[in-house]
C-alpha positions as MATLAB code, in Angstrom:
seq = 'XXXXXXXXXXXXXXXXXXXXXXXXXXXXXXXXXXXXXXXXXXXXXXXXXXXXXXXXXXXXXXXXXXXXXXXXXXXXXXXXXXXXXXXXXXXXXXXXXXXXXXXXXXXXXXXXXXXXXXXXXXXXXXXXXXXXXXXXXXXXXXXXXXXXXXXXXXXXXXXXXXXXXXXXXXXXXXXXXXXXXXXXXXXXXXXXXXXXXXXXXXXXXXXXXXXXXXXXXXXXXXXXXXXXXXXXXXXXXXXXXXX';
ca = [
     235.675  118.841  130.205;
     238.717  117.362  130.744;
     237.903  114.209  132.166;
     235.170  112.542  134.024;
     233.658  108.983  134.614;
     232.086  106.808  137.499;
     233.506  106.500  141.061;
     231.766  103.061  141.198;
     234.705  101.889  138.410;
     237.301  104.636  139.314;
     237.828  105.873  142.960;
     237.844  109.209  143.798;
     241.198  108.383  145.728;
     242.442  107.060  142.326;
     240.717  110.460  141.000;
     243.164  112.800  143.109;
     245.942  110.891  142.790;
     246.322  110.515  139.309;
     245.514  114.842  139.251;
     248.431  115.434  142.334;
     251.258  113.085  139.820;
     250.100  115.084  136.941;
     250.262  118.527  138.505;
     247.217  119.233  137.490;
     245.824  122.958  138.485;
     241.664  122.285  137.309;
     238.173  122.076  139.446;
     237.519  118.445  140.609;
     233.614  118.285  140.893;
     231.456  115.536  142.719;
     228.638  113.975  143.047;
     225.870  111.820  144.076;
     222.607  110.410  145.330;
     222.903  113.470  147.988;
     225.900  115.676  147.546;
     227.894  118.157  145.604;
     231.867  119.229  146.096;
     233.694  120.989  144.620;
     238.126  119.887  144.707;
     240.456  122.717  144.013;
     243.238  121.830  143.433;
     246.431  123.721  142.505;
     249.877  122.018  140.817;
     248.763  118.823  142.023;
     248.509  119.859  145.455;
     244.141  120.881  147.406;
     243.589  123.319  147.529;
     240.528  123.383  149.246;
     237.385  120.918  149.259;
     233.819  122.200  149.421;
     231.135  120.349  150.298;
     228.208  122.527  151.439;
     225.585  119.913  152.748;
     227.081  118.321  154.750;
     230.177  120.956  155.630;
     230.965  122.376  159.164;
     231.616  125.251  158.448;
     234.553  127.681  159.197;
     233.021  129.658  161.412;
     230.884  127.006  162.916;
     234.558  125.247  163.444;
     236.500  128.207  165.074;
     233.872  128.746  167.671;
     234.020  124.445  168.246;
     237.250  125.615  168.996;
     237.454  128.287  171.504;
     239.067  130.515  169.430;
     236.098  132.676  168.033;
     232.844  133.297  170.262;
     229.483  133.409  169.135;
     228.140  136.995  169.916;
     231.721  137.865  167.421;
     230.209  134.698  164.839;
     227.195  136.583  165.161;
     228.324  139.596  164.151;
     230.798  138.971  161.237;
     227.092  137.183  159.881;
     224.739  140.200  159.859;
     227.270  142.132  158.428;
     227.043  138.797  155.391;
     223.465  139.651  154.969;
     224.772  143.213  153.842;
     227.044  142.489  150.951;
     226.211  141.134  147.710;
     227.311  138.129  146.784;
     230.377  139.453  144.530;
     231.638  140.992  148.025;
     231.447  137.647  149.312;
     234.171  136.039  146.618;
     236.755  138.650  146.437;
     236.694  138.758  150.709;
     235.559  135.384  152.873;
     234.557  135.665  155.566;
     237.764  133.882  157.092;
     239.452  137.002  155.474;
     237.122  139.360  157.437;
     237.485  137.863  160.528;
     241.288  138.282  160.146;
     241.033  142.116  159.072;
     238.734  142.361  162.332;
     241.223  141.360  164.660;
     238.993  138.585  165.383;
     241.525  135.425  164.833;
     244.681  135.472  163.240;
     245.331  133.716  159.699;
     247.579  131.131  161.158;
     244.105  129.936  162.913;
     242.230  130.488  160.064;
     244.620  127.947  158.491;
     244.993  125.956  160.875;
     241.441  124.966  160.990;
     240.670  124.828  157.096;
     244.169  121.735  157.812;
     241.498  119.990  160.601;
     238.691  120.268  157.939;
     240.306  119.166  155.602;
     241.331  116.120  156.455;
     237.474  115.545  157.571;
     236.420  116.575  153.812;
     238.534  114.113  152.497;
     237.764  111.652  154.855;
     234.160  111.833  153.831;
     235.437  111.559  150.778;
     237.072  107.847  150.745;
     233.575  106.351  151.790;
     232.544  107.265  148.902;
     231.292  104.724  146.732;
     228.660  105.971  143.805;
     228.291  109.408  141.619;
     230.268  110.735  138.465;
     233.224  113.392  138.482;
     233.750  115.895  136.767;
     237.672  117.642  136.012;
     237.878  120.314  134.013;
     240.762  123.863  134.194;
     238.539  126.696  133.602;
     240.339  129.651  132.349;
     240.152  132.127  136.011;
     240.717  130.033  138.940;
     239.382  130.820  142.270;
     242.530  133.256  144.737;
     242.470  131.797  147.630;
     244.081  133.939  150.463;
     244.800  130.970  152.782;
     245.170  128.364  150.762;
     245.306  124.423  152.419;
     247.916  123.279  149.782;
     247.258  119.755  150.898;
     249.947  117.019  149.604;
     246.942  114.359  148.378;
     248.179  111.269  149.107;
     249.143  112.327  153.246;
     245.333  113.140  153.097;
     244.620  110.404  151.985;
     246.757  108.395  154.490;
     245.021  110.055  157.252;
     241.366  109.567  155.431;
     242.915  105.489  155.741;
     244.557  105.071  158.854;
     240.471  106.829  160.111;
     239.219  103.787  158.459;
     241.526  101.265  159.297;
     241.281  102.212  162.913;
     237.103  102.388  163.261;
     236.264  106.039  162.338;
     233.178  105.805  160.546;
     231.592  108.608  157.746;
     228.602  110.972  158.807;
     227.126  109.824  156.024;
     226.094  106.390  155.300;
     227.919  105.044  152.708;
     225.259  103.676  149.548;
     225.828  100.824  147.607;
     223.656  100.058  144.123;
     223.763   97.466  142.046;
     223.457   99.605  138.717;
     223.597  103.160  139.111;
     222.294  104.109  135.543;
     219.212  102.012  136.708;
     219.173  104.000  139.959;
     215.497  106.189  140.563;
     214.916  105.668  137.103;
     211.447  106.879  136.302;
     210.874  104.427  133.811;
     211.533  101.105  135.948;
     208.449   99.594  135.432;
     208.639   99.821  131.679;
     211.475   98.079  131.700;
     212.740   94.197  132.688;
     215.670   91.712  131.692;
     215.165   92.139  128.767;
     215.385   94.901  128.201;
     218.398   95.298  130.237;
     220.214   92.059  128.718;
     220.333   94.067  125.723;
     219.974   97.708  125.617;
     221.787   98.301  129.655;
     225.493   99.009  128.565;
     228.401   99.415  131.151;
     227.228  103.389  132.128;
     224.742  104.238  129.972;
     221.534  102.750  129.080;
     220.897  102.617  124.744;
     217.198  102.186  125.143;
     216.410  104.573  127.984;
     218.101  107.464  125.327;
     215.844  105.940  121.819;
     213.707  108.560  120.487;
     210.785  105.516  122.131;
     210.553  106.766  125.070;
     210.906  110.584  125.141;
     208.112  111.981  125.784;
     205.602  114.017  127.197;
     205.507  110.877  129.736;
     208.763  110.323  130.040;
     209.463  114.166  131.022;
     211.138  113.097  134.547;
     213.954  110.843  132.447;
     217.289  111.734  133.518;
     221.144  111.026  132.097;
     223.516  109.683  133.671;
     224.404  113.144  134.493;
     221.438  114.270  135.485;
     220.974  111.454  137.633;
     223.556  113.377  140.422;
     222.867  117.182  140.074;
     221.093  118.836  143.100;
     218.640  120.558  143.763;
     220.588  123.126  144.655;
     220.903  124.541  140.753;
     222.737  127.279  141.195;
     225.712  125.822  143.304;
     228.906  126.381  141.825;
     232.246  125.876  143.054;
     232.808  129.691  143.948;
     235.687  131.051  146.249;
     233.251  131.579  149.583;
     231.512  127.592  149.007;
     234.579  126.747  151.565;
     235.349  129.900  153.535;
     231.756  130.895  154.365;
     229.781  130.473  157.505;
     226.476  131.043  156.375;
];
């Protein structure tokens, strides 16, 4: 892990700008109380974004844009059911639609660009959560890459915010993220908090005295934001798959 922190203290816009200026190539994972996602960067530019829980998938966007029929999408998704995870990863939905002649790489790129703008707009509203930036030895290879300029994406997001556009996910701001949903809250109190609660960490709930069988729900700060989907991973098909 090269970089991690609290979104409340270090907003995502600032983190993305820092990575862009550094010409970073890696994966920025973001998690809050409701959602998780991955931002793929290559030489400081956004190649793709995946927000699996609230994303409008590529296939749905193509149908809404009139670039694909519902029947064509249904046929492609039926074929998906017979493919392994590795097959989908090597040849995601967008590429298969191009090979079938249902659409073109230019249309796929245009729809993905619109989707990326919407995803950055959603991310600009995140006030809580954590981020983890890592540089894996092998980065996913995107056959249709966005190469989005971070500054341009953020400017579009904040323009839409200034114009009064609202995000799909309501902003949730909590007073203290460390205490949010803590299973030991009833046993805690002002005296314990004043003594053991530090910025981004609670020393009291890490003590051996409270780590017993009755505290199975105890989770550290990172575990607090883990999605219920334990198999969630930064995979190529997460950003292009339509099922």
